[in-house]
N, C-alpha and C positions, 0 to 999 in steps of 0.2 A: 362749661366743660370742666373747668377747674373744680367747681362745686361737685360735679358728678364723680370726679376722681376721689375727692375727699370722702364722699358718702361710701364709695366702694372700699376705700382703704380703711374706713372706720369699722367696717364689718356688716353693714346693712346689705340686704339681699336685693332690694328693689327701690328705685327712685320714682316716686309718683308725682304727677302734676294735677292740680285741681282745675275745674272748669268754671271760671268766674270772669266777669268783665272787669275792666280796670287796668291799672298799670302793672301788668304781669305778662309773662310770655304765653303765647298760644301753645296748646298741648303738643301738636305734631312736631313743629320744628325744634322745640325744647327737648323732646324725648329722643329725636333722631340724633341731635348733637350729643346728648348725654351718653347714648349707646356708642357713638363713634369715639368718644373720649375714654371709654372703659373697655374692659375685656370680658368680665363675667356679670356685671350688674344688669339686672332686668329693669325695664322701665314700664311705667303704666299710667293710665288715666284714672284719677280717683276723685270724682267720677264724672264722665260726660253727663251733662244735663240733656236728657232726651229731647226736651222742648226747644233747644237752641238750634237743632239741625234736623233736616229731613233724614230718615233712616238710610235712604239711598246715598246721600252725601256722606253720612257718617260711616257707612260700610266701605266706601271708597277710601276714606281717610284711614280707617282701621287697617285695611289691606295694604295701604301704602306704608304706614308706620311699621307694620309687621315685616314687610319686604326690606325696608331700609335699615331696620335693626337686626336683620337676619334671625327673625323668630324670637326676639327677646322682649316682646311686647305683651303686657297684660291689659286686657280691655275691661275697664270698669265703666258702668253706666247706672244712672239713677233717674228718678221721676222728676227731679227738680223740687226745690223747697223754699228758696229765698225770694220772697215777693218783691223786695226793693229792686232786685236786678231785673226782674220782668218789667217793672214799672219804668226803670231807667231806659230800657231798650224798646219800650213801646209794645211789649208782648203781653198777651192776655194771661193772667194768672188764674187758671181754672181751679175748681175744687180738687182736693187731693184724690178723690175717686176717679175723676176724669184724667188726671195726670198719670195715675197708675194704669188706667185703661189704655192710654196711648203707649206707655212703656211695654205693657203686656202684648200689644200688637207689634211694636217695633222690634223687640228682641228676636223673636223667631224669624221676622222678615230680614233682619240684618244677618242672622246666621245663614239663611238660605242664599242671600246675595253673595256671601263670602265663599260659597262653593265654586263660584266662577261660572255657574250655569245660568242661562237666561231665565228670568222669573217674571211671571205675570201674577199679580195679586191685587185683589180688591177687598179692602176692609172698611171698617167704619171711619178710621182716621187717615189711612194711607192707601194709595193706589200706585202700582207700577206696572209697566207693560214691557215685556221682553227685555228686562234690565239685568245687568250684573254689576258687581263691584269692580269689574275690569280685569281681574285676574285672581287666581287662588292665593290664599294666604300661605306663608311658609309653614306656620303651625296648622295642622289639620285635625279636625275639620274647621277649626277657627282658633284664634288666640284664646288663651285662658280668660274666662269671663268672670268678672266680679259684679254682683249687684248688691247695692247697699240700701238700707232703710231701717225703719223702726216699727211701722204698722203691720198688722197681720197680713193684709192682702199683698203688700209689697214683699214681705219676707216669704210668703207662700210662693209667689212668683219666683223669687230668688232660689228657693229650695228646689224648684222644678226645672229651672233653666240654667243656673249658674254653676261654676266650678268652685267659686268662693263666695260666701255670704258675709257681707260686712254688717254686723249688728250695731244699730245705733238707737238712741231714744227717738220716739216719734217726733215729727215736726209739729209746731203749733199750727192750728188751722188757719191762722191769719198770715202765715208765711213769714213770721218775724224771727224765727229761730227754733232751737231745740227745746222741747219740754223737759226740763231737768227732773221733774217728778217721775219721769219714765226712765231715769238713769240708775235706778237702784239695782242691787244684785238680784233681788227678787223679780224685778221687771225683766231683766235679762234672762233669768231662768225660765220665765213664761215664754219669752220670745224663742228660746231654744226648743221648748216643747212644740211650738207652732212649726218650726223648721223641721223637726224630726217627723212630725205627723205628715207634713206636706211632701217631704223628700222621700219617705218610705225607703225603698231599697237603694235609693241614691245616697242616703245619708252617710254611710261609711266612707264614701269617696269625696264628700264635701270638706272644704277647709273653712273654718270660721274665723272671722277677723273682727277687730274693732279699731276705730280711730280714737286713740287716747288723747284727751283734750289737754292734759297737763301731766308732766313728769317732774316731780319735786323731790330732790334728794335732800333729806333732812334727818338729823338724829332725834328730832322731836316730832314724831308723826302727828300727834294730837294737836299740837300748836299749829303746824303747817296746814292741817285739815281745817281747823277753825278759821284761819286766815283766808283760805280758799273759799270756804263756805260763805264768808262775809262778802267776798268779792263777787261771787256768783249769785247772790241773793236777788230774787225777782219777786214782785208782788204775786202772792199765791203759789209760788214755786220754791219754797224753802227746801233745801237739802241739807240735813244736819251733818255735822262734822263726822259723826260715827258712820253715817250712811255713805259719805264721800270716801272714807277709808276703804270700804269694800266695793265701791262702785267700779265696774269695769272701765268707766270713762277716765279714771285717774290712776296714777301710780305715785304713791307718797311713802317716803321712808328712806332708810339707809340703802346703799347699793345692795347689800345682802338681803334686806327685807323686801325690796322691790323684786329681786330675782326670785325669791320664794313666792311672792304674790303672783308673778307671771306664771310660774309653774303650777301653783294651786288653781288658778283660773283655767289653765289648760286642762287640768285633771277634772275640775268640777263642772265647767261650762263648755269645755271643748275648744276654747279660743286659743288657737296655736299660731295665729298671724297677728302681729301688732304693728300698727301704723302710728307714727308720731309726727308732729309738726317740726318744721325746720328749727324753730326756736328751742326744741328739746333734743336736737340731734346729739349734742355733746353729752348731755346728762344721760340719755338712754344708752349711748355708746358704752358707758361704764358698766351698765347692766349687761349688755351684750358680751362684753369682755368677761364679766363675772360668771355668766352662764357657760360661756365657752371653756372657762377654766374648771 
């Protein structure tokens, strides 16, 4: 609760909790407490792994969080990507196409359950009979929906179903992490074209987001980029320092330079929502203050 107040006081708009196993708080109770401790801060899931819960259970959880936060909840969901977690929990890690298929079936199902009306549905992956989420959400027709991903099929789904699309590099096929060769500015421009094409008339109302992997405040951008490139180096996935400097996944430079970069990416790629990790909270807060001024 103290951390939530700090996030709000620092100038951030939303506090989001990720969906992973291990020594971390579960999403629902953490977000409810964060909302209780603050007055304007929105709270969100970033993002629920669709494979960890049946859509009926997730719809009930979403409706409950939205009620208990008085409509300050942002619902983020994805197809799942980290194989080691599936292995640890004894869950089958299907091919990416199958995981996206499940998500494509789950998202409209969850939306319908959140209307509060009884639903009967029989799909390839899910079946429900005369089921509801229990009650209508405070936010109608449902909480603000974020879908994140990096592949064309997933971003196409997001463009058609979400309110916010979180653009990321594609995941490696073996589920070991993100493919850094897909993190270039050119790759993100291609992803933007996919989203525009799939969204059609919906595109002007979409918000575009990215999860920045590193915020580094430095007066020597080139040196900082070279250091980060060396740290991130993977066999067959080198990302040169000059590519890192313009990659939407990172923000490197002085506070003024990063503020300018954020504004340029908004203008060129349409990315107007930035999510950072807790480790970068204080660094990016300086950028928030600079932009506000």
